C-alpha positions as a LaTeX table, in Angstrom:
\begin{tabular}{lrrr}
\hline
Residue & $x$ (\AA) & $y$ (\AA) & $z$ (\AA) \\
\hline
Met1 & 0.00 & 0.00 & 0.00 \\
Lys2 & 1.13 & 3.54 & $-0.61$ \\
Ala3 & 2.09 & 5.64 & 2.42 \\
Lys4 & 3.29 & 9.23 & 2.65 \\
Leu5 & 6.16 & 10.58 & 4.70 \\
Gln6 & 4.59 & 12.82 & 7.33 \\
Ala7 & 7.55 & 13.52 & 9.61 \\
Lys8 & 11.32 & 13.11 & 9.59 \\
Arg9 & 13.38 & 14.34 & 12.51 \\
Lys10 & 16.72 & 13.77 & 14.17 \\
Val11 & 16.37 & 12.11 & 17.59 \\
Ala12 & 20.05 & 11.42 & 18.41 \\
Lys13 & 23.44 & 11.50 & 16.72 \\
Asp14 & 23.04 & 9.93 & 13.25 \\
Thr15 & 19.61 & 8.59 & 14.31 \\
Trp16 & 16.33 & 9.69 & 12.74 \\
Leu17 & 12.64 & 9.05 & 13.18 \\
Phe18 & 10.47 & 8.51 & 10.09 \\
Glu19 & 6.67 & 8.63 & 10.31 \\
Phe20 & 4.52 & 7.38 & 7.43 \\
Val21 & 0.76 & 7.92 & 7.08 \\
Leu22 & $-1.14$ & 4.89 & 5.79 \\
Pro23 & $-4.27$ & 5.24 & 3.61 \\
Gln24 & $-6.28$ & 3.29 & 6.20 \\
Lys25 & $-5.83$ & 1.90 & 9.68 \\
Val26 & $-4.00$ & $-1.44$ & 9.63 \\
Ala27 & $-4.14$ & $-4.03$ & 12.41 \\
Tyr28 & $-0.76$ & $-4.85$ & 13.91 \\
Lys29 & 0.67 & $-5.77$ & 17.30 \\
Ala30 & 3.43 & $-4.14$ & 19.28 \\
Gly31 & 6.75 & $-5.70$ & 18.28 \\
Gln32 & 5.91 & $-6.25$ & 14.62 \\
Ser33 & 7.68 & $-4.81$ & 11.59 \\
Phe34 & 6.91 & $-3.57$ & 8.10 \\
Arg35 & 8.62 & $-3.70$ & 4.72 \\
Leu36 & 9.47 & $-0.33$ & 3.21 \\
Thr37 & 10.14 & $-0.29$ & $-0.54$ \\
Leu38 & 11.79 & 2.68 & $-2.22$ \\
Pro39 & 11.93 & 3.02 & $-6.03$ \\
Gly40 & 15.43 & 2.27 & $-7.30$ \\
Ala41 & 16.72 & 1.22 & $-3.88$ \\
Gly42 & 14.94 & $-2.04$ & $-3.04$ \\
Ser43 & 13.26 & $-2.79$ & 0.27 \\
His44 & 14.11 & $-3.16$ & 3.94 \\
Phe45 & 12.26 & $-4.31$ & 7.07 \\
Phe46 & 11.86 & $-1.89$ & 9.98 \\
Ser47 & 10.43 & $-2.32$ & 13.47 \\
Ile48 & 7.25 & $-0.35$ & 14.13 \\
Ala49 & 7.91 & 2.17 & 16.91 \\
Asn50 & 4.40 & 3.52 & 17.55 \\
Ser51 & 1.10 & 2.44 & 19.05 \\
Pro52 & $-1.01$ & 0.04 & 16.99 \\
Gln53 & $-4.05$ & 2.32 & 17.38 \\
Ser54 & $-3.24$ & 4.71 & 14.53 \\
Lys55 & $-2.97$ & 5.13 & 10.75 \\
Leu56 & 0.79 & 5.60 & 11.11 \\
Val57 & 3.88 & 3.47 & 11.00 \\
Thr58 & 6.85 & 5.05 & 12.70 \\
Thr59 & 10.39 & 3.75 & 12.77 \\
Val60 & 13.75 & 4.95 & 14.03 \\
Thr61 & 16.96 & 4.19 & 12.15 \\
Arg62 & 20.59 & 5.19 & 11.98 \\
Leu63 & 22.21 & 6.84 & 9.00 \\
Ser64 & 24.51 & 4.51 & 7.04 \\
Arg65 & 26.24 & 4.50 & 3.68 \\
Ser66 & 23.90 & 1.98 & 2.04 \\
Arg67 & 22.04 & 2.90 & $-1.14$ \\
Phe68 & 18.71 & 2.23 & 0.59 \\
Lys69 & 19.45 & 4.48 & 3.57 \\
His70 & 20.73 & 7.25 & 1.28 \\
Lys71 & 17.41 & 7.14 & $-0.61$ \\
Leu72 & 15.41 & 6.99 & 2.65 \\
Phe73 & 17.20 & 10.02 & 4.11 \\
Ser74 & 16.69 & 11.98 & 0.88 \\
Leu75 & 12.86 & 11.63 & 1.07 \\
Arg76 & 10.92 & 14.87 & 1.46 \\
Leu77 & 7.73 & 15.33 & 3.44 \\
Gly78 & 4.77 & 14.15 & 1.36 \\
Asp79 & 6.81 & 11.70 & $-0.73$ \\
Ser80 & 5.09 & 8.35 & $-1.34$ \\
Val81 & 6.61 & 4.97 & $-0.48$ \\
Asp82 & 5.35 & 1.38 & $-0.48$ \\
Val83 & 4.61 & $-0.21$ & 2.89 \\
Ser84 & 3.78 & $-3.92$ & 3.08 \\
Ser85 & 4.32 & $-7.16$ & 4.97 \\
Ile86 & 3.27 & $-5.88$ & 8.37 \\
Ala87 & 4.01 & $-8.96$ & 10.44 \\
Gly88 & 6.46 & $-10.56$ & 12.82 \\
Ala89 & 6.46 & $-12.58$ & 16.01 \\
Phe90 & 8.63 & $-10.37$ & 18.24 \\
Thr91 & 5.61 & $-9.62$ & 20.42 \\
\hline
\end{tabular}
């Protein structure tokens, strides 16, 4: 499903929070993850760092030199990404 970047902010040295708005509320449990796909950079799984009672998926990640992270950090507010595979058993 398509999601839009709503917030991007530095929370510690080389560590950023990314918040994506989903088109509808999705059921998930604390401790699960989602797959984020970026055009031209592939996909990566991230832990969900927010309450399951919202239309958001939030994650926190560190800056690295990978192609994927470079593309992620270059996103602007309002940019669309693909979010899928919300799952996991780390609950």
